[in-house]
Kinemage of the C-alpha trace (Angstrom):
@kinemage 1
@onewidth
@group {chain A} dominant
@subgroup {mainchain}
@vectorlist {calphas} color= white
{ca met a 1} P 77.714 111.553 107.937
{ca ser a 2} L 81.382 112.502 107.508
{ca met a 3} L 82.417 115.946 108.719
{ca his a 4} L 83.756 118.544 106.294
{ca lys a 5} L 87.135 120.086 107.203
{ca val a 6} L 87.612 123.859 107.478
{ca ile a 7} L 90.942 125.697 107.851
{ca val a 8} L 90.934 129.352 108.936
{ca val a 9} L 93.762 131.643 107.783
{ca glu a 10} L 93.803 135.173 109.277
{ca asp a 11} L 96.717 137.277 110.624
{ca asp a 12} L 94.534 139.126 113.136
{ca arg a 13} L 94.450 136.738 116.106
{ca ile a 14} L 91.223 138.149 117.592
{ca ile a 15} L 89.270 137.814 114.315
{ca arg a 16} L 90.750 134.328 113.856
{ca arg a 17} L 89.672 133.126 117.318
{ca gly a 18} L 86.260 134.670 116.695
{ca ile a 19} L 85.720 132.732 113.470
{ca cys a 20} L 86.930 129.482 115.040
{ca gln a 21} L 85.019 129.729 118.328
{ca ser a 22} L 81.905 131.846 117.887
{ca ile a 23} L 80.464 129.873 114.976
{ca pro a 24} L 78.804 126.509 115.871
{ca trp a 25} L 80.755 124.643 113.157
{ca glu a 26} L 80.227 121.125 114.526
{ca glu a 27} L 76.442 121.405 114.710
{ca his a 28} L 76.498 122.059 110.980
{ca gly a 29} L 78.753 119.195 109.945
{ca phe a 30} L 82.154 120.939 110.010
{ca val a 31} L 85.325 120.403 111.979
{ca ile a 32} L 88.054 123.061 112.295
{ca ala a 33} L 91.061 121.115 110.988
{ca gly a 34} L 93.557 123.897 111.697
{ca glu a 35} L 94.225 127.626 111.797
{ca ala a 36} L 97.135 129.812 110.706
{ca gly a 37} L 98.303 133.432 110.873
{ca asp a 38} L 99.828 133.552 107.389
{ca gly a 39} L 99.720 131.796 104.018
{ca glu a 40} L 103.003 129.923 104.363
{ca ile a 41} L 102.046 128.071 107.554
{ca ala a 42} L 98.554 127.525 106.144
{ca leu a 43} L 99.858 125.808 103.001
{ca glu a 44} L 101.554 123.001 104.932
{ca leu a 45} L 98.341 122.443 106.873
{ca ile a 46} L 96.212 122.443 103.718
{ca glu a 47} L 98.487 119.980 101.931
{ca lys a 48} L 98.311 117.616 104.908
{ca glu a 49} L 94.571 117.933 105.660
{ca gln a 50} L 93.129 118.418 102.123
{ca pro a 51} L 90.196 120.434 103.576
{ca gln a 52} L 86.917 120.994 101.742
{ca val a 53} L 86.832 124.708 102.708
{ca val a 54} L 89.461 127.349 103.480
{ca val a 55} L 88.364 130.693 104.973
{ca ser a 56} L 91.164 133.204 104.459
{ca asp a 57} L 91.995 136.886 104.685
{ca ile a 58} L 93.080 138.277 101.309
{ca asn a 59} L 95.794 140.604 102.591
{ca met a 60} L 98.360 139.079 105.005
{ca pro a 61} L 102.105 139.484 105.668
{ca phe a 62} L 104.724 136.989 104.328
{ca met a 63} L 102.401 135.336 101.858
{ca ser a 64} L 99.114 136.950 100.843
{ca gly a 65} L 95.896 135.004 100.530
{ca leu a 66} L 96.062 135.352 96.749
{ca glu a 67} L 99.543 133.829 96.503
{ca met a 68} L 98.412 131.068 98.838
{ca ala a 69} L 95.380 130.400 96.610
{ca lys a 70} L 97.644 129.877 93.583
{ca his a 71} L 99.543 127.197 95.520
{ca ile a 72} L 96.363 125.601 96.878
{ca lys a 73} L 95.242 124.957 93.281
{ca glu a 74} L 98.312 122.680 92.934
{ca lys a 75} L 98.416 121.071 96.378
{ca ser a 76} L 94.709 120.556 97.066
{ca pro a 77} L 92.853 121.371 93.827
{ca glu a 78} L 89.381 120.403 95.089
{ca thr a 79} L 89.473 122.787 98.081
{ca arg a 80} L 86.982 125.676 97.932
{ca ile a 81} L 88.336 129.078 99.082
{ca ile a 82} L 86.254 131.830 100.704
{ca phe a 83} L 88.135 135.150 100.960
{ca leu a 84} L 87.534 137.830 103.583
{ca thr a 85} L 88.368 141.362 102.492
{ca gly a 86} L 88.229 144.901 103.937
{ca tyr a 87} L 87.036 147.858 101.822
{ca glu a 88} L 90.612 149.060 101.343
{ca asp a 89} L 91.612 145.656 99.932
{ca phe a 90} L 88.777 145.607 97.460
{ca lys a 91} L 91.195 145.849 94.531
{ca tyr a 92} L 92.407 142.359 95.501
{ca ala a 93} L 88.914 140.989 95.236
{ca gln a 94} L 89.015 141.218 91.454
{ca glu a 95} L 92.140 139.039 91.471
{ca ala a 96} L 90.259 136.576 93.664
{ca val a 97} L 87.560 136.320 91.019
{ca lys a 98} L 90.206 135.475 88.425
{ca leu a 99} L 91.590 132.765 90.692
{ca lys a 100} L 88.129 131.193 90.778
{ca ala a 101} L 87.775 131.681 94.523
{ca tyr a 102} L 84.463 130.197 95.638
{ca asp a 103} L 83.330 133.498 97.181
{ca tyr a 104} L 84.614 136.647 98.904
{ca leu a 105} L 82.917 138.398 101.808
{ca leu a 106} L 83.403 141.908 103.199
{ca lys a 107} L 84.686 142.380 106.757
{ca pro a 108} L 83.429 142.609 109.398
{ca val a 109} L 81.897 139.318 108.431
{ca asp a 110} L 78.543 138.132 109.756
{ca ser a 111} L 78.918 134.688 111.405
{ca glu a 112} L 75.663 133.279 110.065
{ca tyr a 113} L 76.429 134.474 106.564
{ca leu a 114} L 79.923 132.933 106.652
{ca leu a 115} L 78.446 129.628 107.855
{ca lys a 116} L 75.872 129.709 105.032
{ca lys a 117} L 78.634 130.301 102.464
{ca ala a 118} L 80.786 127.502 103.950
{ca lys a 119} L 77.831 125.103 103.627
{ca glu a 120} L 77.324 126.082 99.982
{ca ala a 121} L 81.046 125.599 99.285
{ca ala a 122} L 81.010 122.138 100.943
{ca ala a 123} L 77.909 121.160 98.924
{ca asp a 124} L 79.652 122.303 95.741
{ca trp a 125} L 82.689 120.188 96.666
{ca glu a 126} L 80.393 117.215 97.356
{ca lys a 127} L 78.667 117.531 93.985
{ca glu a 128} L 81.904 117.620 92.017
{ca thr a 129} L 83.433 114.653 93.847
{ca val a 130} L 80.292 112.568 93.352
{ca ile a 131} L 80.358 113.263 89.592
{ca glu a 132} L 84.064 112.473 89.452
{ca lys a 133} L 83.610 109.275 91.470
{ca arg a 134} L 80.807 108.202 89.168
{ca met a 135} L 83.053 108.819 86.157
{ca val a 136} L 85.862 106.766 87.707
{ca glu a 137} L 83.467 103.910 88.471
{ca ser a 138} L 81.676 103.867 85.125
{ca leu a 139} L 84.725 104.495 82.948
{ca pro a 140} L 85.985 100.865 82.824
{ca leu a 141} L 82.544 99.738 81.653
{ca leu a 142} L 82.357 102.456 78.971
{ca gln a 143} L 85.842 101.463 77.825
{ca gln a 144} L 84.873 97.787 77.568
{ca gln a 145} L 81.826 98.709 75.480
{ca phe a 146} L 84.069 100.777 73.194
{ca phe a 147} L 86.289 97.734 72.497
{ca gln a 148} L 83.260 95.518 71.908
{ca arg a 149} L 81.991 97.955 69.271
{ca leu a 150} L 85.452 98.221 67.800
{ca thr a 151} L 85.639 94.494 67.060
{ca lys a 152} L 81.982 93.779 66.361
{ca glu a 153} L 81.552 95.992 63.359
{ca asp a 154} L 83.871 96.855 60.545
{ca glu a 155} L 86.144 98.998 62.707
{ca ser a 156} L 85.850 102.097 60.527
{ca arg a 157} L 82.126 102.267 61.302
{ca ile a 158} L 82.684 104.035 64.621
{ca asp a 159} L 84.367 107.421 64.799
{ca val a 160} L 87.283 106.225 66.928
{ca glu a 161} L 88.821 109.652 67.540
{ca lys a 162} L 85.523 111.168 68.688
{ca glu a 163} L 84.657 108.202 70.931
{ca leu a 164} L 88.081 108.293 72.570
{ca phe a 165} L 87.734 112.050 73.100
{ca glu a 166} L 84.443 111.370 74.903
{ca leu a 167} L 86.298 108.855 77.096
{ca glu a 168} L 88.788 111.701 77.781
{ca ile a 169} L 91.547 110.046 75.784
{ca gln a 170} L 93.559 111.950 73.216
{ca met a 171} L 96.245 110.323 71.113
{ca asp a 172} L 98.920 112.304 69.253
{ca gly a 173} L 100.112 109.611 66.835
{ca pro a 174} L 101.138 109.935 64.079
{ca tyr a 175} L 101.206 106.097 64.271
{ca phe a 176} L 99.049 103.901 66.488
{ca ala a 177} L 99.133 100.384 67.911
{ca val a 178} L 97.607 98.323 70.719
{ca ile a 179} L 99.177 96.130 73.394
{ca leu a 180} L 96.864 93.646 75.091
{ca val a 181} L 97.480 92.267 78.600
{ca lys a 182} L 95.651 89.183 79.871
{ca gln a 183} L 95.784 88.246 83.534
{ca pro a 184} L 93.185 86.041 85.286
{ca ser a 185} L 93.163 88.124 88.480
{ca leu a 186} L 92.816 91.404 86.579
{ca trp a 187} L 89.062 91.749 86.932
{ca asp a 188} L 89.377 93.347 90.368
{ca thr a 189} L 92.221 95.689 89.401
{ca asp a 190} L 91.441 99.406 89.118
{ca val a 191} L 92.487 100.744 85.715
{ca his a 192} L 93.253 104.173 87.241
{ca leu a 193} L 95.724 102.617 89.673
{ca leu a 194} L 97.276 100.680 86.829
{ca gln a 195} L 97.669 103.845 84.749
{ca lys a 196} L 99.383 105.504 87.752
{ca lys a 197} L 101.707 102.530 88.348
{ca leu a 198} L 102.640 102.379 84.700
{ca ser a 199} L 103.113 106.123 84.224
{ca ser a 200} L 106.661 105.771 85.546
{ca thr a 201} L 107.526 103.507 82.580
{ca val a 202} L 108.192 104.255 78.913
{ca leu a 203} L 104.394 104.809 78.817
{ca asn a 204} L 104.882 108.282 80.135
{ca glu a 205} L 106.896 109.670 77.229
{ca met a 206} L 104.707 107.910 74.708
{ca asn a 207} L 101.341 109.602 75.364
{ca ser a 208} L 99.701 106.220 75.823
{ca arg a 209} L 96.612 105.182 77.725
{ca val a 210} L 95.540 102.122 79.680
{ca met a 211} L 91.937 101.017 79.116
{ca lys a 212} L 89.825 98.129 80.351
{ca ala a 213} L 89.195 95.839 77.371
{ca asp a 214} L 87.483 92.909 79.116
{ca thr a 215} L 87.025 91.465 82.594
{ca asp a 216} L 90.520 89.951 82.622
{ca glu a 217} L 92.170 92.078 79.927
{ca phe a 218} L 93.331 95.610 79.529
{ca ala a 219} L 94.553 97.350 76.398
{ca val a 220} L 97.281 99.964 76.134
{ca leu a 221} L 96.788 102.417 73.266
{ca leu a 222} L 100.120 103.652 71.964
{ca ser a 223} L 101.183 106.747 70.072
{ca leu a 224} L 104.274 105.896 68.023
{ca glu a 225} L 106.758 107.921 65.957
{ca asn a 226} L 106.843 105.667 62.884
{ca glu a 227} L 105.871 102.269 61.556
{ca asn a 228} L 108.954 100.543 62.973
{ca asp a 229} L 109.030 102.319 66.337
{ca ala a 230} L 110.860 99.817 68.561
{ca arg a 231} L 109.281 101.206 71.747
{ca lys a 232} L 106.183 99.066 71.199
{ca gly a 233} L 108.157 95.878 71.897
{ca gln a 234} L 110.174 97.547 74.688
{ca leu a 235} L 107.041 98.709 76.448
{ca ala a 236} L 105.404 95.271 76.147
{ca gln a 237} L 108.485 93.743 77.820
{ca glu a 238} L 108.571 96.441 80.515
{ca leu a 239} L 104.864 95.947 81.300
{ca phe a 240} L 105.451 92.212 81.552
{ca his a 241} L 108.310 92.768 83.971
{ca ile a 242} L 106.348 95.186 86.221
{ca leu a 243} L 103.129 93.171 86.300
{ca ser a 244} L 104.829 89.794 86.793
{ca his a 245} L 106.185 91.054 90.123
{ca gln a 246} L 102.708 91.905 91.338
{ca thr a 247} L 100.902 88.609 90.876
{ca lys a 248} L 101.430 84.873 90.849
{ca asp a 249} L 99.075 84.441 87.879
{ca pro a 250} L 100.677 83.947 84.470
{ca ile a 251} L 100.491 87.170 82.452
{ca thr a 252} L 100.333 87.022 78.678
{ca ile a 253} L 101.015 90.136 76.615
{ca thr a 254} L 100.458 90.436 72.864
{ca tyr a 255} L 100.520 93.332 70.453
{ca gly a 256} L 99.148 94.205 67.021
{ca arg a 257} L 100.795 95.866 64.052
{ca thr a 258} L 101.294 99.635 63.767
{ca tyr a 259} L 98.928 101.783 61.661
{ca ser a 260} L 99.011 105.384 60.478
{ca asn a 261} L 95.291 105.999 60.887
{ca met a 262} L 93.464 106.551 64.127
{ca phe a 263} L 90.439 104.531 62.986
{ca glu a 264} L 92.687 101.543 62.165
{ca val a 265} L 93.516 101.155 65.844
{ca gly a 266} L 90.715 98.557 65.704
{ca lys a 267} L 92.838 96.396 63.371
{ca ser a 268} L 95.774 96.538 65.744
{ca phe a 269} L 93.457 95.549 68.604
{ca leu a 270} L 92.014 92.658 66.568
{ca glu a 271} L 95.534 91.428 65.737
{ca ala a 272} L 96.566 91.567 69.402
{ca arg a 273} L 93.380 89.641 70.258
{ca leu a 274} L 94.066 87.012 67.543
{ca ala a 275} L 97.601 86.549 68.840
{ca met a 276} L 96.141 86.218 72.357
{ca asp a 277} L 93.833 83.449 71.076
{ca met a 278} L 96.946 81.549 69.981
{ca arg a 279} L 98.390 81.525 73.512
{ca his a 280} L 97.604 77.808 73.983
{ca ile a 281} L 100.057 77.176 71.130
{ca met a 282} L 102.590 79.915 71.876
{ca gly a 283} L 102.520 79.402 75.651
{ca thr a 284} L 101.175 81.715 78.383
{ca gly a 285} L 103.320 83.846 80.677
{ca arg a 286} L 105.192 85.598 77.859
{ca val a 287} L 105.148 88.419 75.300
{ca phe a 288} L 104.578 87.870 71.560
{ca ser a 289} L 102.941 89.430 68.485
{ca leu a 290} L 100.726 88.102 65.707
{ca asp a 291} L 103.700 88.146 63.321
{ca glu a 292} L 105.628 85.859 65.666
{ca thr a 293} L 102.758 83.371 65.864
{ca val a 294} L 102.923 83.273 62.084
{ca ser a 295} L 106.681 82.855 61.776
{ca lys a 296} L 107.186 80.586 64.788
{ca cys a 297} L 104.674 78.010 63.680
{ca glu a 298} L 105.745 77.922 60.049
{ca gln a 299} L 107.150 74.724 58.611
{ca lys a 300} L 110.850 74.316 58.055
{ca glu a 301} L 110.285 72.260 54.901
{ca asp a 302} L 111.590 74.126 51.887
{ca tyr a 303} L 108.909 73.219 49.362
{ca ile a 304} L 105.985 74.227 51.579
{ca lys a 305} L 107.898 77.377 52.540
{ca glu a 306} L 108.467 78.206 48.877
{ca leu a 307} L 104.769 77.761 48.035
{ca glu a 308} L 103.733 79.967 50.934
{ca trp a 309} L 106.118 82.649 49.707
{ca lys a 310} L 104.695 82.264 46.185
{ca leu a 311} L 101.098 82.598 47.423
{ca glu a 312} L 102.035 85.695 49.398
{ca asn a 313} L 103.551 87.260 46.274
{ca gln a 314} L 100.594 86.482 43.995
{ca ile a 315} L 98.306 88.181 46.524
{ca lys a 316} L 100.579 91.228 46.759
{ca leu a 317} L 100.834 91.433 42.964
{ca gly a 318} L 97.040 91.385 42.702
{ca leu a 319} L 96.679 88.127 40.733
{ca pro a 320} L 93.715 86.166 42.164
{ca asp a 321} L 93.732 83.394 39.501
{ca lys a 322} L 97.387 82.561 40.060
{ca ala a 323} L 96.941 82.770 43.828
{ca asp a 324} L 94.124 80.225 43.550
{ca asp a 325} L 96.379 77.783 41.646
{ca val a 326} L 99.214 78.150 44.176
{ca leu a 327} L 96.763 77.547 47.038
{ca ser a 328} L 95.738 74.217 45.445
{ca glu a 329} L 99.407 73.232 45.067
{ca leu a 330} L 100.117 74.211 48.682
{ca ser a 331} L 97.242 72.144 50.019
{ca lys a 332} L 98.406 69.130 47.964
{ca ala a 333} L 101.970 69.511 49.294
{ca ile a 334} L 100.711 69.615 52.891
{ca val a 335} L 98.730 66.404 52.354
{ca glu a 336} L 101.832 64.677 50.947
{ca arg a 337} L 104.111 65.775 53.803
{ca lys a 338} L 101.635 64.733 56.566
{ca thr a 339} L 103.795 66.638 59.075
{ca val a 340} L 101.945 69.930 59.459
{ca pro a 341} L 100.052 70.106 62.788
{ca leu a 342} L 96.567 71.615 62.997
{ca ser a 343} L 97.831 74.591 65.007
{ca asp a 344} L 100.156 75.534 62.110
{ca leu a 345} L 97.275 75.323 59.643
{ca lys a 346} L 95.313 77.805 61.742
{ca val a 347} L 98.257 80.190 61.691
{ca leu a 348} L 98.598 79.820 57.908
{ca ala a 349} L 94.888 80.420 57.460
{ca leu a 350} L 95.085 83.526 59.693
{ca lys a 351} L 98.009 84.931 57.800
{ca phe a 352} L 96.501 84.543 54.325
{ca ser a 353} L 92.959 85.477 55.285
{ca thr a 354} L 94.267 88.735 56.785
{ca met a 355} L 96.079 89.494 53.512
{ca leu a 356} L 92.986 88.620 51.472
{ca phe a 357} L 90.664 90.770 53.620
{ca phe a 358} L 92.912 93.695 52.859
{ca glu a 359} L 92.652 93.056 49.105
{ca ile a 360} L 88.868 92.537 49.190
{ca glu a 361} L 88.341 95.775 51.146
{ca lys a 362} L 90.447 97.608 48.598
{ca trp a 363} L 88.167 96.637 45.725
{ca lys a 364} L 84.800 96.070 47.294
{ca lys a 365} L 81.882 98.330 46.494
{ca glu a 366} L 79.706 99.917 49.230
{ca asp a 367} L 78.516 96.586 50.614
{ca thr a 368} L 81.232 95.605 53.141
{ca asn a 369} L 78.691 93.701 55.182
{ca ser a 370} L 78.435 90.828 52.723
{ca phe a 371} L 81.490 89.344 54.391
{ca asn a 372} L 82.266 89.662 58.067
{ca ala a 373} L 85.901 89.402 59.097
{ca ser a 374} L 85.171 88.356 62.675
{ca asp a 375} L 82.935 85.458 61.491
{ca ile a 376} L 85.718 84.096 59.312
{ca tyr a 377} L 88.288 84.495 62.097
{ca lys a 378} L 85.915 82.490 64.294
{ca asp a 379} L 85.713 79.725 61.635
{ca ile a 380} L 89.518 79.630 61.462
{ca met a 381} L 89.809 79.255 65.234
{ca glu a 382} L 87.446 76.273 65.026
{ca leu a 383} L 89.202 74.635 62.036
{ca arg a 384} L 89.442 70.851 62.201
{ca thr a 385} L 90.795 69.841 58.775
{ca leu a 386} L 92.981 70.975 55.898
{ca thr a 387} L 89.957 70.844 53.565
{ca glu a 388} L 88.166 73.402 55.725
{ca met a 389} L 91.187 75.679 55.567
{ca thr a 390} L 91.475 75.560 51.796
{ca glu a 391} L 87.723 76.059 51.375
{ca ile a 392} L 87.849 79.255 53.455
{ca leu a 393} L 90.824 80.630 51.506
{ca his a 394} L 89.458 79.639 48.055
{ca gly a 395} L 86.212 81.426 49.020
{ca leu a 396} L 88.092 84.598 49.942
{ca ile a 397} L 90.112 84.526 46.708
{ca glu a 398} L 86.884 84.204 44.734
{ca gln a 399} L 85.372 87.223 46.521
{ca trp a 400} L 88.545 89.197 45.849
{ca ser a 401} L 88.480 88.257 42.155
{ca asn a 402} L 84.800 89.266 41.787
{ca ala a 403} L 85.246 92.557 43.611
{ca met a 404} L 88.274 93.386 41.477
{ca phe a 405} L 86.508 92.551 38.210
{ca lys a 406} L 83.468 94.695 39.063
{ca lys a 407} L 85.597 97.620 40.079
{ca lys a 408} L 87.785 97.513 37.001
{ca glu a 409} L 84.726 97.841 34.808
{ca lys a 410} L 84.262 101.353 36.193
{ca asn a 411} L 86.799 104.087 36.420
{ca tyr a 412} L 87.406 103.780 40.130
{ca leu a 413} L 90.070 106.471 40.287
{ca ser a 414} L 87.548 109.291 40.098
{ca his a 415} L 86.271 108.369 43.557
{ca val a 416} L 88.783 110.460 45.486
{ca asp a 417} L 87.935 113.533 43.421
{ca gln a 418} L 84.236 113.001 44.108
{ca ala a 419} L 85.032 112.684 47.833
{ca ile a 420} L 87.155 115.857 47.833
{ca glu a 421} L 84.460 117.788 45.993
{ca tyr a 422} L 81.861 116.710 48.559
{ca met a 423} L 84.174 117.558 51.489
{ca lys a 424} L 84.861 121.053 50.139
{ca asn a 425} L 81.130 121.755 50.089
{ca his a 426} L 80.246 120.092 53.406
{ca phe a 427} L 83.216 120.506 55.789
{ca his a 428} L 80.936 122.639 58.038
{ca asp a 429} L 78.819 119.527 58.747
{ca ser a 430} L 79.951 118.267 62.171
{ca ser a 431} L 78.721 114.729 61.379
{ca leu a 432} L 81.036 114.468 58.347
{ca thr a 433} L 83.082 111.275 58.646
{ca leu a 434} L 84.989 109.023 56.277
{ca gln a 435} L 82.096 106.566 56.497
{ca lys a 436} L 79.519 109.199 55.537
{ca val a 437} L 81.491 110.354 52.479
{ca ala a 438} L 82.074 106.725 51.459
{ca glu a 439} L 78.324 106.052 51.635
{ca ile a 440} L 77.539 109.136 49.545
{ca ile a 441} L 79.892 108.152 46.722
{ca his a 442} L 78.953 104.438 47.086
{ca val a 443} L 82.257 102.852 48.065
{ca ser a 444} L 83.387 101.073 51.222
{ca thr a 445} L 85.073 103.015 54.019
{ca pro a 446} L 88.435 101.141 54.085
{ca tyr a 447} L 88.563 101.298 50.266
{ca leu a 448} L 88.152 105.107 50.261
{ca ser a 449} L 90.708 105.446 53.048
{ca asn a 450} L 93.308 103.436 51.102
{ca leu a 451} L 92.505 105.259 47.886
{ca phe a 452} L 93.117 108.627 49.566
{ca lys a 453} L 96.565 107.498 50.665
{ca leu a 454} L 97.439 105.860 47.322
{ca glu a 455} L 96.273 108.711 45.139
{ca lys a 456} L 96.854 111.817 47.195
{ca gly a 457} L 99.559 110.759 49.630
{ca phe a 458} L 97.596 111.961 52.692
{ca asn a 459} L 94.698 110.533 54.644
{ca phe a 460} L 91.069 111.608 54.879
{ca gly a 461} L 91.339 112.974 58.433
{ca asp a 462} L 94.331 115.187 57.591
{ca tyr a 463} L 92.624 116.607 54.532
{ca leu a 464} L 89.387 117.365 56.413
{ca leu a 465} L 91.375 118.994 59.234
{ca glu a 466} L 93.248 121.168 56.721
{ca leu a 467} L 90.004 122.292 55.022
{ca arg a 468} L 88.447 123.198 58.369
{ca met a 469} L 91.519 124.926 59.798
{ca lys a 470} L 92.140 127.043 56.692
{ca lys a 471} L 88.539 128.234 56.822
{ca ala a 472} L 88.804 128.890 60.582
{ca met a 473} L 92.000 130.953 60.058
{ca glu a 474} L 90.269 132.938 57.326
{ca leu a 475} L 87.226 133.642 59.556
{ca leu a 476} L 89.271 134.529 62.667
{ca gly a 477} L 91.554 136.847 60.706
{ca gly a 478} L 88.675 138.440 58.853
{ca gly a 479} L 86.755 140.363 61.454
{ca asn a 480} L 84.731 140.552 64.614
{ca ile a 481} L 83.586 136.957 65.061
{ca lys a 482} L 83.312 134.891 68.236
{ca thr a 483} L 85.349 131.686 68.507
{ca tyr a 484} L 82.243 129.567 69.137
{ca glu a 485} L 80.687 130.913 65.906
{ca val a 486} L 83.817 129.943 63.948
{ca cys a 487} L 83.717 126.549 65.647
{ca glu a 488} L 80.169 125.926 64.352
{ca lys a 489} L 80.935 127.252 60.863
{ca val a 490} L 83.800 124.790 60.393
{ca gly a 491} L 82.019 121.687 61.633
{ca tyr a 492} L 82.945 121.331 65.323
{ca ser a 493} L 80.195 120.822 67.877
{ca asn a 494} L 82.591 121.052 70.847
{ca pro a 495} L 84.444 124.423 71.179
{ca gln a 496} L 87.020 122.897 73.538
{ca tyr a 497} L 87.901 120.182 70.994
{ca phe a 498} L 88.023 122.829 68.223
{ca gly a 499} L 90.493 124.824 70.346
{ca ile a 500} L 92.746 121.762 70.774
{ca cys a 501} L 92.726 120.994 67.014
{ca phe a 502} L 93.326 124.661 66.092
{ca lys a 503} L 96.294 124.960 68.423
{ca lys a 504} L 97.781 121.684 67.146
{ca tyr a 505} L 97.455 122.944 63.563
{ca thr a 506} L 98.561 126.598 63.945
{ca ser a 507} L 100.468 126.615 67.296
{ca phe a 508} L 98.124 129.432 68.427
{ca thr a 509} L 94.895 129.340 70.403
{ca pro a 510} L 91.968 130.883 68.423
{ca ala a 511} L 92.133 133.997 70.649
{ca glu a 512} L 95.892 134.457 70.107
{ca phe a 513} L 95.473 133.966 66.369
{ca lys a 514} L 92.683 136.542 66.218
{ca lys a 515} L 94.787 139.111 68.073
{ca lys a 516} L 97.879 138.498 65.979
{ca phe a 517} L 96.411 138.328 62.493
{ca lys a 518} L 93.238 140.391 62.635
């Protein structure tokens, strides 16, 4: 059993010797790691020894016990402090309570009682460290499971923001992207150490987090300023540089596109993963993005290039029939040229299927499960012939055409108004998500998300936040109501998370707001 360290701080030498020598510390699992006559000397000792327990007088010359306690919180935050106080110093004891001292005892102190309190403090320290250690050990696994869920389902099916909050990760945005790092020897690397190593890089200013994505992969979630924030590429290069110096294994780093919605971080992750799957073509030991795999592998031949450009435009213009014709022409041209390698076909298929998924999601009714993006990506990775490629793309164009035709028969523009109406009446429901609203008005989640942006110019999350915050401001300003009651009335189950959102929105904590505007 390891011994717990105690440091005794007391300016009266006789009392100090008494505490150190007349209590059988060692028999009870403690070792006196040092003693001091004032707070200043004690602080150096405490920083060096990181003791579990400090027994200290409250009122001392040079630096009082209270001042010392404030510094201990910074230098050795886990240390438990037990204060000793005389009757005349009792006014200080209230301060000690504020400082979250573990306990304070009246002098003259009874040796057995002090020992009992020291044991309780050490047990409290033990409990907290065990919980923390368990968190540190289980976190990588929880993070891996999060990424598996992110790619398995349609990524809007999990509440990304809430799940990240539960993993103690908060992202500021307003734009988001993912960098993926693959390194064969990574499985034994501690993600916490990595985060520390990397916090000296651009990572630091970017409010970004390192997470374990797989046994030999980790993902970096980025908060970016705008869609073309160049720091994504810079950071990928900087990571490559730092990590290359630490291992002989080839490191490959890829990154996805940037999105303005927290729940779309799954798309960015999927794109980084797709680019990573192309590393046998692009080469390992380097940094690249999905867009580069597309442009690098494209043919130089003008006619094929022109047809690709044409197909891209027909998709963007929303003309499935014309897109289908161009696809047939393109496949014929590739057969005639006989110069396009299989790897390039895969890249072409990836590029156009990604564009087509986007169009299908935009039009599709509630049933997004009838096609599964990850299945089709898998088929593309296993492509063997040009015929297979064109079959996959013709199939997607047909789905797009059908979805579009069905949707045009109904007046689809009223959907956002239905959603807004529902949100106004149910914002107090803490389980209200984009997915839930989409299910209620019978449309798909990505479709409703896009529609919000197209029609209203803001996204679902922002609108829900605004509804909730306006109501919270009204309640807090209106009378004698507790913050936790407001929190429940506006749809938050976690008061701490409500406080963070409220402060972000109003620049005040709920308590400050109440005081100021009541």
